Every structure is written in structure tokens, then in C-alpha cells.
C-alpha positions in Angstrom: -192.7 65.9 -186.4 -193.9 68.0 -188.9 -193.6 71.0 -186.7 -189.8 70.5 -186.5 -189.2 70.4 -190.4 -191.6 73.7 -190.3 -189.4 75.4 -187.6 -187.5 78.1 -189.0 -184.8 77.7 -186.4 -184.4 74.1 -186.9 -183.9 74.7 -190.7 -181.5 77.5 -190.2 -179.4 74.9 -188.1 -179.7 72.2 -190.7 -179.0 74.5 -194.0 -176.7 77.1 -192.4 -174.9 75.5 -189.5 -172.7 78.0 -187.5 -170.7 75.5 -185.7 -169.9 73.1 -188.7 -166.1 73.7 -189.6 -162.8 72.3 -189.1 -161.4 73.7 -185.8 -157.8 74.8 -185.4 -156.0 73.3 -182.7 -158.8 71.5 -180.7 -157.9 70.0 -177.3 -160.5 67.3 -178.0 -161.8 65.3 -181.0 -164.1 62.5 -181.1 -165.8 60.6 -184.0 -169.5 59.4 -183.8 -171.1 57.1 -186.0 -174.6 56.1 -186.7 -174.2 52.7 -188.6 -178.0 52.2 -189.0 -178.1 55.1 -191.3 -174.9 56.2 -192.1 -174.7 59.6 -190.3 -171.0 60.4 -189.4 -169.5 63.4 -187.6 -166.2 64.5 -185.8 -166.8 66.7 -182.9 -163.9 68.9 -181.8 -163.6 71.0 -178.6 -161.2 73.3 -177.3 -161.2 73.2 -173.6 -159.6 75.7 -171.1 -159.7 75.5 -167.4 -162.8 73.4 -167.5 -164.5 75.8 -169.9 -165.6 74.8 -173.6 -164.2 77.7 -175.1 -165.2 76.5 -178.9 -167.2 73.6 -180.2 -167.5 72.5 -183.9 -168.2 69.5 -185.8 -167.6 68.0 -189.5 -169.4 65.3 -191.1 -172.4 64.5 -193.0 -175.9 62.9 -192.4 -179.6 63.6 -192.2 -181.1 66.9 -191.2 -181.8 65.9 -187.9 -178.3 64.7 -187.0 -176.9 67.8 -188.6 -179.3 70.3 -186.9 -179.0 68.5 -183.6 -175.2 68.6 -183.8 -175.2 72.3 -184.6 -177.8 73.1 -181.7 -175.7 71.1 -179.3 -172.4 72.9 -180.4 -173.9 76.3 -179.8 -175.5 75.2 -176.5 -172.2 74.0 -174.9 -170.0 76.6 -176.1 -168.7 78.8 -173.2 -170.2 76.3 -170.9 -168.3 74.1 -168.0 -167.5 70.5 -168.8 -169.6 69.8 -166.0 -172.7 71.7 -167.2 -172.1 70.3 -170.8 -172.4 66.6 -169.2 -175.7 67.8 -167.4 -177.2 69.2 -170.6 -176.4 66.1 -172.6 -178.0 63.9 -170.0 -181.2 66.2 -170.1 -181.3 65.9 -174.0 -180.9 62.1 -174.0 -183.2 61.7 -171.3 -185.7 63.9 -173.2 -185.2 62.0 -176.5 -185.7 58.7 -174.6 -189.2 60.2 -173.7 -188.6 61.0 -170.1 -190.6 63.9 -168.7 -188.5 67.0 -168.0 -189.2 69.8 -165.8 -190.0 73.4 -167.5 -186.9 74.4 -166.2 -185.1 71.7 -167.9 -186.5 72.4 -171.3 -185.3 76.2 -171.0 -181.9 75.0 -170.0 -182.1 72.9 -173.3 -183.1 76.1 -175.1 -183.3 75.2 -178.9 -182.5 71.6 -178.1 -185.9 71.3 -176.5 -187.6 71.4 -180.3 -186.3 67.7 -180.8 -188.4 66.5 -178.2 -191.0 65.0 -180.4 -188.3 62.7 -182.1 -188.9 60.5 -179.1 -192.1 59.3 -180.9 -190.1 58.1 -183.8 -187.8 55.4 -182.8 -185.9 55.2 -186.2 -184.8 59.0 -185.9 -183.8 59.0 -182.3 -180.2 57.6 -183.2 -179.9 60.7 -185.5 -180.9 63.3 -183.1 -178.5 61.6 -180.4 -175.3 61.3 -182.4 -173.7 64.5 -181.6 -174.8 64.4 -177.9 -173.4 60.7 -177.6 -170.2 61.6 -179.2 -169.8 64.4 -176.6 -170.3 61.9 -173.8 -167.8 59.7 -175.3 -165.4 62.4 -175.5 -166.0 63.8 -172.1 -166.1 60.3 -170.5 -162.9 59.4 -171.8 
């Protein structure tokens, strides 16, 4: 876990998130709350013809929840809804401690940095918040 906080990429996503802003005219919004620690976010997407053209979030929380949300938003932007669902499934499996293929980790790109959180049960929900919010939105 020390490696995560030492990661320049992770810290950049936390301190200077590119995707943390109020989106104009989203086609989808969904709220996510982690009641165990108080992290909250609202995820907004603009989807056109099955492609996520823009993803953004607002809210507050710990470094892990905020960086994870920013990483997720970056990863799913310009992807199809189906691909976003697949990536979310991979991420959630990784956080549960399931073994993924090298290709799966490559597909997760920077999100794969959060793999070791699976060994910290108290932080799992923090890392999952944005991804579960995405799933709730896309499954609705």
C-alpha cells in the first residue's frame, strides 16, 4: 500500500483530478455513497450512440475514492457502454482479490495500481465507490 501513496500517477489523480467537475448536460447521473466512511460522489456521463463521450464526477472523500473515480472516468471516456461495464467488472474482481490475466491488467491501465487495496478490507469500499456507482447507473 505504501507504493500506492508513493505513486506519482495516483497522487496526481487525487490532488489534480482532470475529471472532477460539474458536467454540462449529462445524459446520465447517479449518486454513490460509502456510508462506512462518508465518501460521496455524483457520477455524470454523456452517452451518445452507445459511446461514453464524457465522464465526470463531483463529491468528496478520501484519496483512494477520489483517485479511483478520476482514473475510472479517464478509462471509460470514449469507450462503449459495454466496454465500460467489462472494465468495471474487471476492476471489481481485482479489488475482491481475484486473479486477472496480464491482458486484463493492461486493459485496466492505471486502475491496476489499486490492486493491492484488496489486502486492505477497510479501504476496498473506497476504491469501489465510483465503479459501483457506474454499474448502478448502467444497469438502471
